[in-house]
N, C-alpha and C positions, 0 to 999 in steps of 0.2 A: 504492500499500500505507499502511496504516496503522499507522506506527511506535509510538504511544501506547497501543495495546493492551496489556496485562499477563496477562490471564486467557486462557488457550487451552482450549475448549470440548473437550472428550475427553468419550468412556463408558469407565468402566471396570469390569473384570470383578471386582465386589466379593465373589463368591461363597466365597472358599478366602481373603479378606482378614480379619486381626486387627483389632478396632476396639477404639479405647479411646476411653472418655468421661469428662471428668474435672467432676462437677458433678453434685447430686442435685436439683435445683429445676425449676422450671415448662419451663426453655428445654432444657435438660439432656434432660428424658422428651420434650420434643417431636423432639428430633434421633435420641434411641434407637427412637421409631417409624419416623421416616425410614428410618434404617438397617436397620433390622429386615426392610423390602422387600428388600434387596440382598446380606445377607450372613449369614453361618451362627453368626458368634460375635463376639459384643459383652462388651465389658469394661467398668464402670463405677465408678470411684474417687469416693467424698466423705464429707465429715465425717457425712451426715445425710441421709436420702432421704425424698421424698414418700410418702403411704401408698399414692398411684395406683402411683407407680414400683415400690414392693416388690410391688403387685397383678399386674402387667404383667410382672415378673420372675418372678412364681409362676406363672402362667399359661403362658408361653411354655417355662420349664423343663420344665415337662409333657412340653409335645410335643415337645421337645428339649431333655435333661440340658444345662447349661453354655452353652446359646445367648444368654443374658441375665444374664450373673453380676455381681452387687452386691456392692462392696467400701469397708464402713463407717470409714474412715478417710482422712487427710491423702494428697494425692497426693505420691509418691517417684519419682524420675528410673528407677529401677529398673523401674515398672511398662511402661514403653516395650519393654523386652524384649518380641521377640517381635510389637510393633504393627507395621501397617503403614501403621494411620491415626489420627492423634487428634484429637479435639475438646476444645477448652478452653467450658466452659459456666458461668464463674464471674464474682464481680464484682470479685474481686482483681484490679487490673492485674499486681500483682508476681509473682503464681503464675502468672496468663497468661503473662507473659514468660518465665518459668524455662521452662515447657511447651513455648514456640514456639523457645527457644533451645535445649532439648534436644535436640526433633522436628529441627531445622535440623540438627545438630549427625550426627544418627544417619540422615540424608536421609528421614526420616518425612514423609507429608503432612501438612500439620496445618492446623485451621481455630479460631480463635479468637472467638468468638461479638461479634458489632459490635468489632472490632477489626479492619479489614483490613492494617492495618500490617504485623501478627502473623500476617498468613496466607499461606501458600503454594498453598492452594485455597480458595475460598469456594462458599457453597452457592447453586444459582440458586434461581428459584422453577420448580415441577414441576409438569407436569401427567401423570398416569398413569392409563392405561384399558388394563389387559390387556397387551397387548406394547408400545402408544404410551407413549413416554417422551419428553415433551417439556422442554426445559429452558431457560430464560429469564433472562441477565443484564445487569443495567447495571453491570457491572466494581466493585460496590457505591458506585454513584453514589448508588441511590434504588432501597432494595428494595419502595417504595411503587409505582415507576414499573415493577419486575418484576411485581407482583403484577396491578397493573391488567391490561397484558400478557397476563397469565395468564387472568383472567378472560375477557377479549375471544376469545382465541382457543378456550376451553373453548367457549364460544358457538358458535364453527364448527365443531365435529368434531362428525359423525353420531352420533346416538345409538347405533348399532349397528357403531359403527367398532371397537370391540375384537372383536367377534363376526367381522368382516369380517376381519380383520388374521388371526385365528385360522384361519380358511378359508384366504387366501390363504399361509400358512406350510405347512399340511398338503397342500395343493395344489401345490407347487411342485416336489419331486421327482417328482411324475407326468409336468408338463407338461415338467419336465428329459429324463425318459427319453422320453417320447411324442413329442417336436418337437425334432431335432436340430439343425436349422438356427437357429443362433442370430438371425440377423435376425426371421424367422418367429416363434420362441420369444418374442421382445421384445416384439413386436406384439400376440401372444395375450396375457400378462400384461399390457400396457396396456388391451387389451380387457377382460379380464376384473376388473380393478379398477375401470374405468369403470360395466361391467354390475353389481357389488356397489354399488358407490356411486350408481347410479341407482336399484337396486330397494332400497336401503337394507337389505339384508340379506344375508349369505351365500349363495352358489349351492348347489343341490341339488346330490349326485354325481351323481346319472343325466343332471343338465343337462350337469355340463362333462364327463363323459364324450361326449355327443353332441357337443359343441361340439368335444372335441379329433378325435374320427373326423372330421369335416365338414373342419376346420383341415387335419389331415394328407393327405386325399383331395384337396382342392383349395382351395389356402392363397389364392388369388385371389378365387374366387368365394366363399367364408366372409366375406372381410371387406370385399368390393364390396357384397355381398347379406345384411349382418349386420342386417337391421332386424327384430328381434327382436321388439320393441315399436311399430312405427310408430307413434310419438307425437311430437308437438309441442309445445313448452312455452311458451305465450305470453306474455311477462313483463314487467312495466311497469319502468324504470331509475330512475324517479322524474323530478325536473328540476333536478337541481342538481350537486354532488358526491357522489364515490365514498359519502360518509357520509351521502346520504340513500337509500340502497340498503335495503330491506329483508333480514334477514338471508337470506330465503329465496331470493332473488333472486341476492344475493351468493355463496351456493354452487353455485346453477344455472350462475354463469358461471365459476365456477373449473374446474367438472369435464363441461362441454359440449364433445360432441366437434365442435362448428360452433355456428356462432352466424350469424344474420342478423339485422344492427341498423342503426336508423335513423339520420336525424338526432339534431339536440339532445340528444347525449350527452356527458357529460364522458369526453376523451379517457384520464384514467385509468384509468374502467372497465374498458374494453377490456384495459389491460395485467393486469387478473385472469386473462384466457382462456387456458385452455391448449389448447384447440382453433384448427379455423382461423374466422377473423372476415371476414364477407361483407357488405360495404356496400348496403342497396336504401334509401337514403334518397330522401324525397320531400320538395321544397320548393318555394315557388312558382315556375310557370314554369321549375323544375329539376326534373325528374325520373330519377334514375338508371334505373328500373324503374319500369311502370305498375303498377297494382295484379294485373292478370292474370298479369305476366311473374313478381310476386313469388309469388303463388300457386303457380304451374307450380315455381320454383324449391325453395319448400318441400315440395312434392309430391315432387320428382325426390331431394332431400336424404334423404328418407325411406326410399329403397330404397339409400343409400349409409352410412348412419350408423346407430347402434341408436336416436339420439333426437336431436331437433333444438331449438335455442333459439332463440325469435324474440322479440328484444329491441326494444322501443318507447319509447320518450320518456314520462316522466309513468306514466297508467296505460293499459294496452291497452284498456279499454272505454270510456275518455272521450275520444270525439275520434280514436281511434286505428284505427279500423276492423279491431277486435277480432275483432267477431264475424261482419264480412264474411270472413275469413282463419279463424275456426272453421267457419263451416257449409260453407265449401268443403271443408276438409280432411276434414271427417267424413262429405260426400257421397260422398269417394273411400276411406273405410273406416278414416282417420286418428285416433287418439285425440287430445285436445287436453286439455290443462292448463292452468287459468289461476294467473297468480301476479303478484298485486296490486303496482301500485308508486304512488307518491305522486303527484297529480295537481298540474299546475301551477295548475290552477285554485283552490288554495286555498295552495300552497306559496308562490308569486311574489307575491302580496299580503301574505303573511306576512314575505317575506322584505322588505318595507319598510315590516313595524310597520302594517300593515293587517288588522284581522280580518274574515273575511266575513261572522262572526256578532257581532252585540254586543246585549246588552239595552238599550242607549241609542239604539243607531244604525243596527240591524236585525237583527230575531229569524229570518232563513230569507235564503237568497241561493242564485239562479237562476244558471247555468250555459249558456251558448249559445254558438254558433260562427258566426262570420262568412264561412265556408266552406262554400258549398253546391253541389251537384252540377251543380243549374240555374243558370248564369252569369247569368240574368236578374234571381235571386230574392237579396235580400239578408239575410232571414231566412230560416227554413221557421218561425219564430211569427210572431202577428200582431204589428205594431208597438205599435198600441193596446194590447196584451195587456203588452208589455215596458216602452212607457212610464206603465202604472199600478202597475206593479209596486211592492208599498212595502219591499220587502228589498232586499238588496245585488246587483246585476246585473252579473255579469261576464262580458265577451266575450271569448272566443279567438280568436285570429289576426285580429284587428282592427284593425290600424296601416295596413294597405294601404288599405281602405275607409273609414278614420276618418271622412274629411266628410260620406261618405252617411249613415255609422251615426249621427253626429250629427243631420244633417239629418233625418232619417226618424225618429228619436225625438223632437226639439223637432216637426217636423209632426202629430204621431200625441198629443200632450199633455202631453208631458215637459217639467216646467220649466227653461228653456234657462240659470237660475242655478244650478241644481242642480250638487252638488261631484263631481269624477270625476280618475281618474287614467287615465294613460296607463304601462305600466310595458316597458320592451324589455331583453330578454336576449341578446343577440347572442352573448356565449361560453358561454350557460346557467348557468354558477356564480354569474354574479354581473349586476345590472339595473341601468339607469339609469330613474328615473319622472320623470313631468311630473304636477303636478296643478295644475287647471285646474275653470272653469264646462264645462257641456255645449256653449254657444254658442262657447267661446273655444278648447276642445280641442284641435280639427284644427290650428288658428293657431299655439298655443304648440308642439305637437310638432313642427311644423314648423321652429320657432323652432331647438326644442332638436336636432333632427338628430335624432330617435328611427330608428330601424331595425326592419324584421321580425326576429325573431317577437316577438310583442307582446301583451301582453293590455289590456282597459281594464275599470275598476273604474268603477261608479258607485255612489255609496254617500257619507252623513255620517261615514262612520269613514275618509273618505280623510284627514281633518283629523288623525287620528293620524300619518299618514305621516311617515318620517324616516329619515335616514339610518341605516345598517349596516353591518356590517364586508362584506357582500357586496352593496350596495345604496346607490345614493347620487341624490339628486334633484338633477336639472343644471337645472330650472326650474320656478316655479311662478307663476300670477299671481292666487292669492287673494290679500286682503286677511290678511294675518296677524292686523292688528287685530280683525277679525270673526270670532268666532266662531259656528258653525252652531247653529241650536237643535236641542237631542239630547233633550229632554224637554220637554214642556206640560202642566201641571197645568190644568185646567179646573174653575173653580169653578162649580157649578150650583145656582141658586136659580130654583126652578120646583115642579110637582105632578112626583109620584111616576112617573106615566107619562111626561110627555116626558123625563126623567131616564133611564128605561130607554131611551126611542125613540135619545135621543140616544147612547147608549151602544152601543147597537146598529151607530148607522150610524159610528160612529168605526173604524177598522180600522188606524190607524194605531201601528205600535209605540212611536212617541215621543209620543202623547199621551195623558192619563190624567184620565178624569172625576172629579171629586169631587162629592161631593152636599153641599150645604152646609145650605141648608134645604128644606124640601118640604111640600106641605100648605099650611094655611093662615098665612101671612106675616106679618099682620098684628097686632098692631103689631111693627115688625121689633126684634128684639133686637140691637141695633147692637154692644155690646160682645161679644158671644159670634159675631156675623159677622166681626167686626175680627181676635179669637183665629182664626179658621178659615182666612180669607183668609190671615194671617201665617205661619200653618202651612203652607200647600198652595204660598204662595212661596217657602219656604226649603226646599221640597224639590223644586223647579224648580232644575236646577242654573243655567241661564239666567235665573233671579230673574224669569219669566213669568208670569202669571196673568190669565186672562180670565173675565169670570162673564157669565151670560146669565140674562135674566129670564123668559122668555115663550119659546115656539116662533115666535111673530109677532113676535119683536123684530126691528127691522130690521138691526142689527149680524150678527147670526146669519145671517139670509137672505141678507144680502149675501156673508159669507162662503165661508155652503155655495155662491150661485151661481159663487163664484168659484171653489171646488173647492182653495180655499187652507188648509181644514187637512188635507183629504185628501193633497196634493201637500208639503207640508213637510218 
């Protein structure tokens, strides 16, 4: 038990209470607006009042005379007579102390704004939506923190929650009268709330009557066969902590009557669940259930629960067999809804400060899996296509076959010295990384002792890789003094036709051709040429500038034959 707590959270029935507010400024006005939602009689004493305060009183008193009474004078102790609660909203510490002292002597609840040492109660940050009233307090430690939590919780409340509560309140007496057994009644109340939450609206009265008839006739059959929607939600849980859940998936986990979940989930995510959680994870050579068994379990669950949540790591449609499950369920008449998640293909490299796209290192990215239904097939894609891809190449589930993957890419024409990384996330919320060249990657991963699950990233962007809160570089064989080429400007002196041909031949995002001179180049204006060369050299981050005179130039043909330009 925490013996340091000072304020006990309680909800007071304020309807018949008399409230006194001392002050006529903006703070007092704010408190008056809050209290008008809870009580019928408010007296405000102040030397002067804001015009807005007077307008509010005029409007309220038209609805109910004396509801908001403004008295224009200084505070007097007799103002506390008949008051049940007083709020001091003045800048004068001396008067505030007097208010607090007089209130305490009369056992009147007292709040002095921004002076917790003078308060017998404090105002929480409140969320109000119809019948819903959530109060959040930090015991006066930080109103800003309370407001932060308020806004966070507001985003979690469904839009129709106020109408749902109104319906549940109105139906309560009917349910109490219709279902005498307290256990069955309690179960029905939970069922009714879950249905409202799932449909995101209040239930129609004729539907409620129908369910009550079915429940009273045969409760066991009603709850076991209440597959009213026969729907499965395929949801992605992201690839990290609970903070990386989407708001939609967060709400689904909280309300799902049953969850079938995979490996690679943060354990804290399942703590959100109020329903039953069933593990159906699959790791290499360690399957709790095969895919056919999982499909059957989902189908059977649809006969027992109003709806089912299928929770997968990452995104259900990124190598998550989501479409296989969707097609199977739809074939059996089950509706399927998709709730996307953040895929590891993007989030895990970002955790290590590696962007999957970057204007200097790669303007596109490709995601493939090293796991195939055919055990003799390394990739479903052509190794040659992968080897000559110019963007960032991301290979999921690649640690187990890392030696075969790197050898295959090198044999297909990938530069053995190209920069790459292996990232392992054994506890899913944090990662360990190795940076290396393609030819050394498998050996460096072995030295570092990285274990699956993990991904491979092949891109110059790996040079951005660094430690962060949830990641650590455990090994690197790259020479830190060598900076990989990120952008090359090629200065071209030739005919316009050759310049256009050269520009069309270059597909790398790292290379930018610049036309220096074209057409007749004799006599050369060396001063002008020098200025242009200096300019494009300064625009190249690595200070590299190449110039070619003609299509038949030996240096150009040599480099083109070696494919240096296309692979760098």
